[in-house]
N, C-alpha and C positions, 0 to 999 in steps of 0.2 A: 640361223646365225650367220654375220657376215663373217668371210674367212680372215679379215684383219683383226677380229676380236678374238680368235681361238688362241688357247695357250699353244705355244711352241711344241713341235713333235720332235722329241729326243732322237736325233740320229747322229752318228759319228762317222768320221772317215776311218780309213783303215790305220792311220797312226793316231786315233783316238780323239782328234779334235771334234767338238760338237759342231754339226753342220746347220747353216741357216734353215729355218722352218719355212714353210710356204706362206709369205707374208705378202699382204697387199696393203698399200699401193706398190706401184713398181719401185719407186724411189727408195722405199724401207727395204725391200728386197736387195736392192744394188748396196745399199749402206751396210747391211748384214754380211754381205760377200765381201765388202771391202774391209770390214773390220776383222774379219777371218782372215783375209790376206795379210793385214798388217800384223796381227798378233801372231800368226805361224812365221811371219818373217822376222819377228823379233821386235818390230817397231812398235811396241805397247804403249809407249808415251803418245803416240799420234792417236790411237784407239782410244786412250783413257780422255785425252783433250776432247775428242769429237762426241763421246758419250756423255762427258760432263755439260758440253753445249746442248746436246738434245734434252738431257734431264732438266735443263732450266729452260726449255723452250715454251712458246705459247700453245702448242697442241694440246688437245685434250688428252689427259691420260689413258682413259679407253682406247684411243686410236694409236698411241705409240706403246701401249703394254707389250704387245709381244715382241717388238724390236728390243726394248729395253730387258726384257726376260732372257732374250738371247744374248744381248750384251753381258748381262750378269753371269750366265753359263760361261761365257768366254772369261770373265774375270776369274772366275772359280778355277777353271782349267788352268789358265795361266798361273795363279797363284799356286797350285798343286804340283805344277811342274818345276816352278822356280823358287819355291819359299827358301831352299838351302842353297841355292845356285847362282846363277848370274843375274838374277833380278835386282841383288842389292846395290850395284852402283846406280841403277835407274830409279831406285827409289830414294836414294840419298839425293839424286838431282832433282827429284820431284818436291823434295822437301826444302829446297833452297828458296829464298825470297824473292828472288829475281830470275826464277825457271823458265827459260823460253819455250816449256812445252805447256804452260799454264795459260789458257785462253784469257784469263783475267789479266795477268802481266802483258801480255803481247797486245791486247786490246788497249790497254792503258797506255802502253808507248805509242801506239799508232795513233789513238786519239789525241794524245799529247801533241804528238807532231801536225797533225790537222788543225788542231787549235792554234798553234804557232803560226801554221800558214795563213790561217784566217786574221790573226793579229797583224801579220805582216801587211796583208792586203789592206787593212784599215790604217795602217802608218804607224801601229803601235811598237812594232819591233823592227829592227833593220834587217835586209837581206842577209846578212852575215849570220845571224842567230839561225836561221832556217837552214842556211848552208852547214853550219856547225853540227846542226842536230842531226842533219841528213846523214853525215859522216860518222857521227857517235852511233847511230843505228845500225849503220852498215857494218861497222867493226863489231858491235855487240852481237849480232845475229851471225855474223861470219865466225864467231867464237874467239875473238881477239881483245875482248874485255872481261878481266877477271872477276868483274862484279856481277856478271851473268852466268848462268849455267846453261848450256845448251843441251838439245836432244841429241843423245848418242847416236852417231851416225846418220843423223838428219842434216845438221848444219854444215854440210859439205859441197864443193861445187857439184858432185855428181847426183847430190840428191835436191837439196834446196836451190842449188844454182840452176839445175835443169828445170825445176818446177817454175821457178821465176821467169826464165827465157821462154817457157812453154806459155806464159799468162801476161807477159808485158812486152811490149815491142821495144827491143833493144839491139837494133842492128849495128854490127862490128863488134859485138862483146864476145864473140866466140873464143874460148879458152882463156878469157880474163879471170882474174882471181875473184873469189866469192864475194870479198868486200866491195870490189869494183861494181859488180854485177848487182849487188844489193843497193849501192848508192846510186846506180841508175834507175832501179826500181823506185826508190823513194824520191827520187828527182821526177819521174814520171807522175809520181801520186801528186808532187808540189804543182806540176803544171796542170795536172786534171782539176785539182781543187781551186785554182785560181780561174780555169775556163768556167767552171761551174758558178764561182762568184762573179765572174765578169757577165755571164748570161744572165744571171738575177739581176744585176745592176742595170743592164740595158732592157730589161722588162721581158726578155725572151723567155725566162723560166721563173714561175711563182715561187714565193719565199719557202712554201711548204714542199714543192718539188726541189728545189735546190737542197734544203735539208736533207731529204730522202737521198738524194744523189750523194751528198757528202758521207751520210752514214754507210751507204751501200760502198762506197769507195774504201771506207775504213774497214769494214767487214770482209770485203774481198782481199784485201792487203793482208789483212791478220790470217784469213784462212790460208793463204799462199805461204806465209811465214811459218805457220804452224805445221803445216803438211797436210791441212784439210781440203784443200782444193782438189785433190785427186779424186773426191767423190762428187765434185760439181760437174756441170756438162763441159765439154772442151771448149765450147764457145763463150763461157763465162770468164772473159778475160777482163782486165783493168780498163783496156781500150775501149770494150764494148759499152763501158759506162759513161763515157763521154763522146762516142763516135758523132752523136748528132749535134754536138755543140759547136759553136764556131771556135777556130784556132785563136791563140792569142797573137794580136797583131806585133 
């Protein structure tokens, strides 16, 4: 029997947290360690968002079962420790229809922005519409729009701001307010989308490849905003998705 198909071995740390079992392949072992780090640090929304994405993925259930079993053990431990304690505010935020810890909400916002950029490239909407949406999204993810519920402790300059700076080229933004940093990230995404579309128009990128690039840009931007990019390789930046494409003239 392959190691990846075995049931997790129940081990606990000195403070009682379930430790990751010996899972293969290596990316699942890394993911399990990252989950433990997030939950023990109180960043349970990031763990919940990531496990939700994994549960809805395309991988065969047999292959992902040991990792999901470990995730369920973490869920149960967190629930037991916080049922009558500090989990209340986090759960209340998670019930918000515009909760920015929800992968569906965040991906919907990012996909809408990309669709607006595509419409702008086709002349269907003015540049000002994309500019306005860029700033609206930046304020929302910076916690300055009461219509959206942020992830407690994550939507801050030290957390989300640092993650954006590590995965998007933002020269000269050191010490800038979070909304400004996010606006620059969305501006970079906008330029990246236009570079993909320009390359496709010029014949340097097949239509299906261009669509794949656009989806990858949306997925990676969403992962950064959700705090899930920490589980990806350090070289998985937004810039890497368009580094082989010509710059805009």
